[in-house]
C-alpha positions in Angstrom: -22.7 10.5 -5.9 -20.3 10.8 -2.9 -16.6 10.4 -3.2 -15.3 6.9 -2.5 -13.8 6.6 1.0 -11.0 4.2 1.8 -11.0 2.9 5.4 -8.2 0.5 6.4 -5.6 -0.7 8.8 -2.3 -2.4 8.2 -0.7 -5.1 10.4 2.6 -7.0 10.3 2.5 -10.6 9.1 5.0 -13.1 10.6 3.6 -16.2 8.8 1.8 -15.9 5.4 0.8 -19.5 5.1 -0.8 -19.4 8.6 -2.7 -16.2 7.7 -3.9 -17.8 4.4 -5.3 -20.7 6.4 -7.1 -18.3 8.8 -8.5 -16.4 5.8 -9.9 -19.6 4.3 -11.4 -20.6 7.7 -13.1 -17.2 7.9 -14.7 -17.9 4.4 -12.5 -15.5 2.4 -11.6 -16.4 -1.1 -8.5 -15.5 -3.0 -9.6 -13.1 -5.7 -6.1 -12.1 -7.0 -3.2 -14.5 -6.6 0.3 -13.2 -5.6 1.0 -10.5 -8.2 3.9 -8.0 -8.6 3.0 -4.4 -8.1 5.2 -1.3 -8.7 4.0 2.1 -7.4 5.3 5.6 -8.3 4.3 8.6 -6.3 4.3 12.0 -8.1 4.5 15.6 -6.8 5.3 19.1 -7.9 8.6 20.7 -6.9 8.5 21.7 -3.3 6.5 18.6 -2.4 3.2 20.5 -2.5 1.0 17.4 -2.4 3.0 15.7 0.4 2.9 18.8 2.5 -0.9 18.8 2.1 -1.1 15.1 3.0 -2.2 14.1 -0.4 -0.8 11.8 -3.1 -0.9 11.0 -6.7 0.1 7.4 -7.6 0.6 5.5 -10.8 0.5 1.7 -10.1 1.4 -1.2 -12.3 -0.3 -4.3 -10.9 0.5 -7.3 -13.1 -0.5 -6.0 -16.5 -3.0 -3.5 -15.2 -2.2 0.3 -14.7 -4.2 2.3 -12.1 -3.9 6.1 -11.4 -5.0 7.2 -8.0 -5.4 10.4 -6.0 -5.7 10.1 -2.2 -6.8 13.1 -0.1 -5.4 13.9 3.3 -5.9 11.0 5.8 -8.1 11.2 8.9 -6.3 9.1 11.5 -8.0 7.4 14.4 -8.2 3.7 15.2 -8.4 3.3 11.3 -7.0 5.4 8.5 -9.7 7.0 6.4 -9.5 9.2 3.4 -11.1 10.0 0.1 -9.7 7.9 -2.7 -10.3 8.3 -6.5 -8.8 5.9 -8.9 -9.2 4.8 -12.5 -7.6 2.3 -14.8 -5.1 3.6 -17.4 -4.6 2.0 -20.7 -1.0 3.1 -21.2 1.0 3.7 -18.0 4.1 5.0 -19.8 2.0 7.6 -21.6 0.4 8.6 -18.3 3.9 9.1 -16.8 4.7 11.4 -19.8 1.5 13.4 -19.2 2.3 13.8 -15.5 5.9 14.9 -16.2 4.6 17.4 -18.9 2.4 18.9 -16.2 5.5 19.5 -14.0 5.0 16.5 -11.7 8.0 14.4 -11.0 8.4 10.9 -9.5 9.3 11.3 -5.8 9.1 7.7 -4.4 8.9 4.2 -5.8 7.9 1.2 -3.9 7.1 -2.4 -4.9 5.6 -5.5 -3.4 3.9 -8.8 -4.3 0.2 -8.6 -3.4 -2.5 -11.2 -3.0 -6.1 -10.1 -2.5 -8.8 -11.9 -0.6 -12.5 -11.0 -0.1 -15.5 -12.2 1.8 -17.8 -10.0 -0.3 -18.0 -7.3 2.4 -14.4 -6.0 2.3 -10.8 -7.0 1.4 -7.8 -8.3 3.0 -4.5 -8.0 1.1 -1.2 -9.7 1.8 1.8 -7.6 0.8 5.3 -9.0 0.6 7.5 -5.9 0.6 11.3 -5.3 0.8 10.8 -4.2 4.4 8.7 -7.1 5.6 5.3 -8.6 5.1 2.1 -6.6 5.9 -1.6 -7.2 5.7 -4.3 -4.6 5.0 -7.9 -4.9 6.0 -10.1 -2.5 4.1 -13.9 -2.1 4.5 -16.4 -0.6 6.9 -14.9 0.1 10.4 -16.9 -2.5 12.3 -16.2 -5.1 9.7 -12.4 -4.2 9.9 -12.4 -4.8 13.7 -14.4 -8.0 13.4 -12.2 -9.4 10.6 -9.0 -8.4 12.5 -10.3 -10.3 15.5 -11.1 -13.4 13.4 -7.5 -13.2 12.0 -5.9 -12.9 15.4 -4.9 -9.2 14.8 -5.3 -7.2 18.0 -6.1 -3.4 18.0 -2.5 -2.9 19.4 -1.3 -4.4 16.1 -3.1 -1.8 13.9 -0.9 0.3 11.8 -2.3 3.5 10.1 0.9 4.6 8.3 1.3 4.4 4.6 4.3 2.6 3.0 6.5 5.8 2.6 6.6 6.5 6.4 7.0 2.8 7.1 10.0 2.7 4.8 11.5 5.8 6.5 11.1 4.2 9.9 12.7 1.0 8.5 15.6 3.0 7.2 16.1 4.7 10.5 15.9 1.3 12.4 18.3 -0.5 10.0 20.6 2.3 9.0 20.0 1.5 5.3 20.8 4.2 2.8 18.2 2.8 0.3 16.3 5.7 -1.3 13.4 3.6 -2.6 11.4 0.7 -1.3 12.2 -1.7 -4.1 13.7 -5.1 -3.8 16.8 -4.3 -5.9 17.5 -1.1 -4.0 17.2 -2.5 -0.5 19.2 -5.7 -1.4 21.9 -3.8 -3.3 22.4 -1.4 -0.4 22.5 -4.3 2.1 25.1 -6.3 0.1 27.4 -3.4 -0.5 27.3 -2.3 3.1 26.9 1.4 2.2 
């Protein structure tokens, strides 16, 4: 059995209701309604995983916990990498296990996510503290065809993960926020620091 490979692109969304209408017109169905998601990335001291281009993530999606390892990305027109994930019964226990192994939380990010599918791949709609993004995940040709149906041009493709997108947003806005969470980005904007 081969390792599961994730192939995807992100794109910015300016109008979620309009994108939802285009998804319905393209015969996608909503498989998960808008759901809160909190993600925590873990690494050893010295950022060993980050330096290798890998990540370990514990995600709480609604009431579901998912633990994921992502290998180093191969970047091209699409982002591609090996991804292994599994459901976890108790996310707080998993956090304790990771900390006991010497791993520490290094970055938290949250969003509200809705998932759509046509049976061949997935389109997700993410409402994040730094803007709204879509992800199209599936076979490369299907990604390009779906993007075209949704009015997403190849020039709109984004292959960055949320951590580098957050760092770019910080640089652009001058925000001192340390995490991509709604409370952190709003608190920092209100206080002006």
